[in-house]
C-alpha positions as CSV (number, residue, x, y, z in Angstrom):
1,M,7.0,-45.2,-33.8
2,K,9.4,-42.3,-33.1
3,K,6.8,-39.8,-34.4
4,Q,4.2,-41.4,-32.2
5,F,6.5,-41.1,-29.1
6,V,7.2,-37.4,-29.9
7,F,3.4,-36.8,-30.3
8,I,2.6,-38.5,-27.0
9,L,5.4,-36.5,-25.3
10,L,4.1,-33.2,-26.6
11,C,0.6,-34.1,-25.4
12,L,1.9,-34.9,-21.9
13,C,3.8,-31.6,-21.9
14,V,0.6,-29.6,-22.9
15,T,-1.4,-31.5,-20.3
16,A,1.2,-30.8,-17.6
17,S,1.3,-27.1,-18.6
18,A,-2.5,-26.9,-18.3
19,Q,-2.4,-28.5,-14.9
20,V,0.1,-25.9,-13.5
21,K,-1.7,-22.9,-14.9
22,S,-2.2,-20.4,-12.2
23,Y,-5.7,-19.8,-10.9
24,F,-7.2,-16.3,-10.9
25,P,-10.6,-15.6,-9.2
26,A,-13.2,-14.2,-11.5
27,A,-15.2,-11.1,-10.4
28,D,-17.8,-11.8,-7.7
29,Q,-16.6,-15.3,-7.1
30,W,-13.6,-16.9,-5.6
31,E,-13.1,-20.7,-5.5
32,R,-12.6,-22.2,-2.1
33,K,-10.8,-25.4,-1.4
34,T,-10.3,-27.3,1.9
35,P,-6.8,-27.2,3.2
36,T,-6.7,-31.0,3.1
37,S,-7.5,-31.1,-0.7
38,L,-4.2,-29.1,-1.2
39,R,-2.3,-31.3,1.3
40,V,-2.3,-28.5,3.9
41,D,-2.6,-29.5,7.5
42,S,-6.1,-28.3,8.4
43,N,-5.5,-28.7,12.2
44,L,-2.6,-26.2,12.0
45,I,-4.7,-23.8,9.9
46,Q,-7.4,-23.9,12.6
47,Q,-4.8,-23.3,15.2
48,A,-3.6,-20.3,13.2
49,I,-7.1,-18.9,13.0
50,Q,-7.7,-19.4,16.7
51,Y,-4.3,-17.7,17.3
52,A,-5.4,-14.7,15.2
53,L,-8.8,-14.4,17.0
54,T,-7.0,-14.4,20.4
55,H,-4.4,-11.8,19.5
56,E,-6.4,-8.8,18.6
57,T,-4.7,-5.4,18.9
58,K,-5.2,-3.8,22.3
59,Y,-6.1,-0.4,20.8
60,P,-9.9,0.4,20.8
61,R,-12.2,-0.3,17.9
62,N,-13.2,3.4,17.9
63,L,-10.4,4.5,15.4
64,M,-10.8,8.2,16.4
65,L,-9.9,7.2,19.9
66,S,-7.2,4.8,18.7
67,Q,-5.6,7.5,16.6
68,A,-5.6,9.9,19.6
69,M,-3.9,7.3,21.8
70,Q,-1.2,6.6,19.3
71,F,-0.6,10.0,17.7
72,G,-2.3,12.5,20.0
73,K,1.0,13.8,21.4
74,E,2.2,14.9,18.0
75,P,1.6,18.6,17.1
76,F,-1.2,19.3,14.6
77,S,-2.3,15.6,14.9
78,D,-6.1,16.1,14.7
79,P,-7.7,14.1,11.9
80,I,-8.9,16.2,8.9
81,G,-10.0,13.2,6.8
82,P,-12.9,10.7,7.4
83,M,-12.5,7.9,10.0
84,A,-14.7,5.0,11.0
85,S,-14.9,2.5,13.8
86,R,-13.6,-1.0,13.0
87,G,-14.8,-4.5,13.6
88,P,-13.1,-7.4,15.3
89,V,-10.0,-9.3,14.0
90,A,-10.5,-10.8,10.5
91,G,-8.5,-12.4,7.7
92,V,-8.3,-14.7,4.8
93,I,-5.6,-17.2,3.6
94,V,-5.1,-17.7,-0.2
95,Y,-3.0,-20.7,-1.2
96,K,-2.2,-21.3,-4.9
97,G,-4.8,-18.8,-5.7
98,F,-7.6,-20.5,-3.8
99,I,-9.2,-19.5,-0.5
100,I,-8.4,-22.1,2.1
101,A,-9.3,-20.2,5.3
102,E,-11.5,-17.2,6.4
103,W,-12.4,-15.6,9.7
104,G,-14.3,-12.5,10.7
105,N,-16.3,-10.2,8.6
106,L,-14.4,-10.1,5.3
107,N,-16.9,-7.9,3.5
108,A,-16.6,-5.1,6.0
109,V,-15.2,-2.0,4.2
110,E,-12.8,-0.7,6.8
111,M,-9.9,1.8,7.1
112,V,-6.6,0.1,6.3
113,N,-4.3,3.0,7.0
114,S,-0.9,2.8,5.3
115,V,-1.8,-0.2,3.0
116,T,-3.0,2.9,1.0
117,K,0.7,3.7,0.3
118,S,1.0,0.6,-1.9
119,M,-1.8,2.1,-4.0
120,V,0.1,5.4,-4.2
121,S,3.2,3.7,-5.5
122,T,1.1,1.6,-7.9
123,V,-0.5,4.6,-9.6
124,V,3.0,6.2,-9.9
125,G,4.2,3.0,-11.6
126,L,1.2,3.1,-14.0
127,A,2.2,6.7,-14.8
128,V,5.7,5.4,-15.7
129,Q,4.2,2.7,-17.9
130,K,2.0,5.2,-19.7
131,G,5.0,7.5,-20.3
132,L,3.6,10.3,-18.1
133,I,6.7,10.0,-16.0
134,R,9.8,9.3,-18.2
135,S,12.0,8.1,-15.4
136,I,11.7,7.9,-11.6
137,E,15.1,9.6,-11.4
138,D,13.6,12.8,-12.9
139,K,13.1,15.7,-10.5
140,V,9.5,15.9,-9.5
141,Y,9.2,19.7,-9.7
142,S,9.9,19.6,-13.4
143,Y,6.6,17.8,-14.0
144,L,4.3,20.0,-12.0
145,P,2.1,22.9,-13.1
146,P,1.1,25.5,-10.5
147,I,-1.3,23.7,-8.1
148,E,-4.5,25.8,-7.8
149,L,-6.3,25.5,-4.5
150,V,-10.1,25.4,-4.2
151,N,-9.9,27.1,-0.8
152,T,-7.3,29.8,-0.8
153,P,-5.7,30.3,2.6
154,T,-6.8,33.5,4.3
155,T,-4.5,33.6,7.3
156,D,-2.6,36.5,5.7
157,Q,-5.0,39.4,5.4
158,N,-2.8,41.4,3.1
159,P,-4.4,41.0,-0.4
160,I,-1.0,41.6,-2.1
161,H,0.3,38.5,-0.4
162,Q,-2.6,36.3,-1.4
163,T,-2.1,33.5,-4.0
164,A,-4.4,30.8,-5.2
165,F,-1.4,28.5,-6.1
166,I,1.0,26.3,-4.2
167,Y,4.4,25.1,-5.4
168,P,5.2,22.1,-3.2
169,F,8.6,21.3,-4.8
170,D,10.0,24.7,-5.5
171,S,12.3,25.2,-2.5
172,E,16.1,24.7,-3.1
173,H,16.0,21.4,-1.2
174,N,12.7,20.1,-2.7
175,Q,14.0,20.8,-6.2
176,K,16.6,18.0,-5.6
177,I,13.9,15.4,-5.0
178,N,13.1,12.8,-7.6
179,W,10.2,10.3,-7.8
180,N,12.4,7.5,-6.5
181,H,13.2,9.4,-3.3
182,L,9.5,9.9,-2.6
183,L,8.6,6.3,-3.4
184,R,11.2,5.1,-0.9
185,Q,10.5,7.7,1.8
186,T,14.1,9.1,1.6
187,S,13.3,12.5,0.2
188,D,13.3,14.6,3.5
189,W,10.7,16.8,1.7
190,E,10.2,20.1,3.6
191,G,7.0,22.1,3.9
192,V,3.4,22.2,5.0
193,L,0.7,20.4,3.1
194,W,-3.0,20.5,3.9
195,G,-2.1,22.1,7.2
196,K,0.3,19.4,8.3
197,P,4.0,20.3,8.6
198,D,6.5,17.6,7.6
199,W,8.2,18.0,11.0
200,A,5.0,17.4,12.9
201,D,4.6,13.8,11.7
202,R,6.4,11.5,14.1
203,P,8.6,14.4,15.3
204,S,11.9,14.0,17.1
205,D,12.2,14.8,20.8
206,K,14.4,17.8,20.0
207,Q,11.7,20.4,19.7
208,D,14.1,23.3,19.0
209,E,15.2,21.5,15.8
210,W,11.7,20.9,14.4
211,T,11.9,23.9,12.1
212,T,15.6,24.6,12.0
213,R,17.5,21.4,11.4
214,K,19.7,21.0,8.3
215,R,18.0,18.9,5.6
216,F,19.4,15.5,4.7
217,E,20.4,15.0,1.1
218,P,17.6,13.3,-0.8
219,G,18.1,9.5,-0.9
220,T,20.4,9.2,2.1
221,V,18.0,8.9,5.1
222,Y,14.8,7.0,5.5
223,K,11.9,8.5,7.4
224,Y,8.4,7.3,7.5
225,N,6.3,10.4,7.0
226,D,2.7,10.8,5.8
227,T,3.0,14.5,4.9
228,R,5.7,13.5,2.4
229,V,3.6,10.6,1.1
230,N,0.7,13.1,0.6
231,A,3.1,15.3,-1.4
232,L,3.8,12.4,-3.7
233,A,0.0,11.7,-4.0
234,L,-0.5,15.4,-5.0
235,A,2.4,15.2,-7.6
236,A,0.9,12.0,-9.0
237,T,-2.5,13.6,-9.3
238,A,-1.0,16.5,-11.2
239,V,0.7,14.1,-13.6
240,W,-2.5,12.1,-14.2
241,R,-4.6,15.3,-14.2
242,K,-7.4,13.3,-12.7
243,P,-8.3,11.7,-9.3
244,L,-6.0,8.8,-8.3
245,P,-9.0,6.6,-7.2
246,E,-10.3,6.9,-10.7
247,V,-6.9,5.7,-12.0
248,L,-6.8,2.8,-9.6
249,R,-10.3,1.7,-10.3
250,E,-9.9,1.7,-14.1
251,Q,-6.4,0.4,-14.3
252,V,-6.2,-2.1,-11.4
253,M,-9.3,-2.8,-9.4
254,Q,-11.7,-3.5,-12.2
255,P,-9.3,-5.7,-14.2
256,I,-8.6,-7.9,-11.1
257,G,-12.3,-8.3,-10.3
258,A,-12.4,-6.3,-7.1
259,S,-15.7,-5.2,-5.7
260,N,-17.1,-1.7,-6.2
261,T,-17.4,-1.1,-2.4
262,W,-13.9,0.4,-1.7
263,A,-13.2,4.1,-1.3
264,W,-10.1,6.2,-1.4
265,T,-10.5,9.5,0.3
266,G,-8.5,12.6,1.2
267,Y,-8.7,15.5,3.6
268,K,-11.6,18.0,3.8
269,N,-9.2,20.8,2.7
270,A,-7.2,18.9,0.1
271,W,-9.1,20.1,-3.0
272,I,-7.4,21.5,-6.1
273,V,-8.6,22.8,-9.4
274,M,-7.2,21.1,-12.5
275,D,-8.3,21.7,-16.1
276,G,-11.4,23.5,-14.7
277,K,-12.4,20.5,-12.5
278,M,-12.4,20.2,-8.7
279,I,-10.2,17.2,-7.7
280,Q,-9.5,15.9,-4.2
281,S,-5.9,15.0,-3.7
282,V,-6.2,11.8,-1.7
283,S,-4.1,10.9,1.3
284,G,-1.6,8.0,1.5
285,G,-2.8,6.7,4.8
286,G,-5.0,7.2,7.8
287,H,-2.5,9.1,10.0
288,F,-4.6,12.2,9.7
289,G,-7.8,10.4,8.6
290,G,-8.7,9.4,5.1
291,G,-6.9,6.9,3.0
292,L,-8.2,3.6,1.7
293,F,-11.4,1.9,3.0
294,I,-11.6,-1.6,1.6
295,N,-12.7,-5.1,2.4
296,A,-10.4,-8.1,3.0
297,Y,-11.3,-9.9,-0.3
298,D,-10.3,-6.9,-2.4
299,M,-7.1,-6.6,-0.3
300,A,-6.3,-10.3,-1.1
301,R,-6.9,-9.7,-4.8
302,F,-4.3,-6.9,-4.8
303,G,-1.9,-9.1,-2.9
304,L,-2.4,-11.9,-5.4
305,L,-1.7,-9.4,-8.2
306,T,1.7,-8.4,-6.7
307,L,2.5,-12.1,-5.9
308,R,1.9,-12.9,-9.6
309,K,4.3,-10.0,-10.5
310,G,1.6,-7.7,-11.8
311,N,0.1,-10.2,-14.1
312,W,-3.6,-11.2,-13.9
313,N,-4.7,-14.1,-15.9
314,G,-2.4,-13.3,-18.8
315,K,-2.8,-9.5,-18.7
316,Q,0.2,-7.5,-17.4
317,I,-1.6,-4.9,-15.3
318,I,1.5,-3.6,-13.4
319,A,4.8,-4.0,-15.2
320,E,6.9,-6.8,-13.8
321,D,9.9,-4.5,-13.7
322,W,7.9,-2.2,-11.4
323,I,7.1,-5.0,-9.0
324,N,10.8,-6.0,-9.0
325,Q,11.8,-2.4,-8.2
326,S,9.2,-2.2,-5.5
327,L,10.9,-5.2,-3.8
328,T,14.4,-3.8,-4.1
329,P,15.7,-2.2,-0.9
330,T,18.1,0.7,-0.4
331,T,21.0,1.1,1.9
332,A,18.9,3.8,3.7
333,N,16.5,1.0,4.8
334,T,17.2,-2.6,3.8
335,G,13.7,-3.6,4.9
336,Y,11.7,-1.2,2.7
337,G,11.2,-1.0,-1.1
338,F,8.7,1.3,-2.7
339,M,5.9,2.3,-0.4
340,N,4.4,0.3,1.2
341,Y,6.4,-2.8,0.5
342,F,7.9,-3.9,3.8
343,L,10.6,-6.5,3.0
344,N,11.6,-9.5,5.1
345,T,15.2,-8.9,4.4
346,D,17.5,-10.9,6.8
347,K,14.2,-12.2,8.2
348,K,14.0,-9.3,10.6
349,M,10.4,-8.6,10.2
350,Y,9.0,-12.1,10.2
351,P,11.6,-14.6,11.4
352,S,9.4,-17.6,10.6
353,A,8.9,-16.5,7.0
354,P,11.2,-16.7,4.0
355,A,13.6,-13.7,3.5
356,S,11.9,-13.1,0.1
357,A,8.5,-12.6,1.6
358,Y,7.0,-9.1,2.0
359,A,3.9,-7.3,3.2
360,H,1.8,-4.3,2.4
361,I,1.3,-3.0,6.0
362,G,-0.9,-0.4,7.6
363,N,-1.4,0.6,11.2
364,G,-3.9,-1.6,13.0
365,T,-2.3,-3.9,12.2
366,N,-3.6,-4.3,8.6
367,A,-1.3,-6.5,6.5
368,I,-1.3,-8.2,3.2
369,Y,1.4,-10.9,3.5
370,V,2.8,-12.1,0.2
371,D,5.1,-15.1,-0.1
372,R,6.1,-16.4,-3.6
373,E,8.2,-19.2,-2.3
374,N,5.1,-20.8,-0.8
375,D,2.5,-19.3,-3.2
376,I,0.5,-17.8,-0.4
377,V,-1.2,-14.5,0.3
378,A,-2.7,-13.8,3.7
379,V,-4.8,-10.8,4.7
380,I,-4.4,-10.1,8.5
381,K,-6.6,-7.4,10.0
382,W,-6.5,-5.9,13.5
383,M,-4.0,-8.3,15.0
384,D,-1.3,-7.2,17.4
385,D,1.7,-6.4,15.3
386,K,4.1,-8.4,17.4
387,S,1.9,-11.5,17.2
388,I,1.9,-11.8,13.4
389,D,5.0,-13.9,13.1
390,G,3.5,-16.4,15.5
391,F,0.4,-16.6,13.2
392,L,2.6,-17.0,10.1
393,K,4.7,-19.8,11.7
394,L,1.5,-21.8,12.2
395,V,0.3,-21.2,8.6
396,L,3.7,-21.9,7.0
397,T,4.2,-25.0,9.0
398,A,0.9,-26.3,7.8
399,L,2.0,-26.2,4.1
400,P,3.1,-29.5,2.4
401,K,6.8,-30.1,2.6
């Protein structure tokens, strides 16, 4: 009788385990469930969708014009990478792995701006997993070969001064920078890359200090800066010795069943020669054009991957430790982990959401909201940034208590 009881108990445990197994969508298909079937308040979900539809960003759908309106006052701000007009507000809500709500054109492949930065940090993490980077505390300059340019600058007409190489981490200050500093945007990297000076990106109002100020010690001060992100992307390209989109496609996007419609682009002048091959060093956002162009479903798959701590249906694609590090803030910015993990520390970003929630965010606003406490991922596209918390409040209130 005792053996029978143990057997039944084991069977019940196995059955319970099978019931709680996480759902992962297969390639080209994603199971949908009604909110009600998962005990979610469908009326509140509909209110959330209506809220999103009525809180579209005020910036124009022509992204070239939008970029000029937001960044046109910056020096050297003209886009040098591809751009494209956007559609209306769109989004998808994923609960317990299942799609429970959708609105807008989710198959549209659109610019997502700095969501791209999460792809940059991901391919750096994959380089660490592969042993191409031994430690993120290592100095970046020690990993890099001379970077050969495809188009050698010709502004200096003296042939003696001409060089086909750039050394982006060779200054006294830049030699202090490690991978961790770049991942957290605390490097204060100095220089000009692809024609964009570091000081020209979101410059201070003290113009006389743009090129003369004393540099902050790496790791001490946070500054959101796309030129420095592009320096990290270039360094990662040199470490992988192949295009970063190729790494992302093979190592992440194909294993999670993403479509083949996304593109990750760089600037028209950001071409290097490596091992005899021309490679474009991609950008980490759309500030100067370029970056990731992707549909909402593929964004949601990436968000679900990070929610599940880098594991996809039993395969550890991104190391769990890397995800944990990505979610660890610094004293320089308690609301930022690795790029582009914006943290809800102290509930400052989204007061209605748990402090443990985070989001991959790009201008637009484009956001992949990730919430482990509630097992939810939401892709939010082209909403007014200040309205996102109101949307999340409706969604989270709708969940079963």
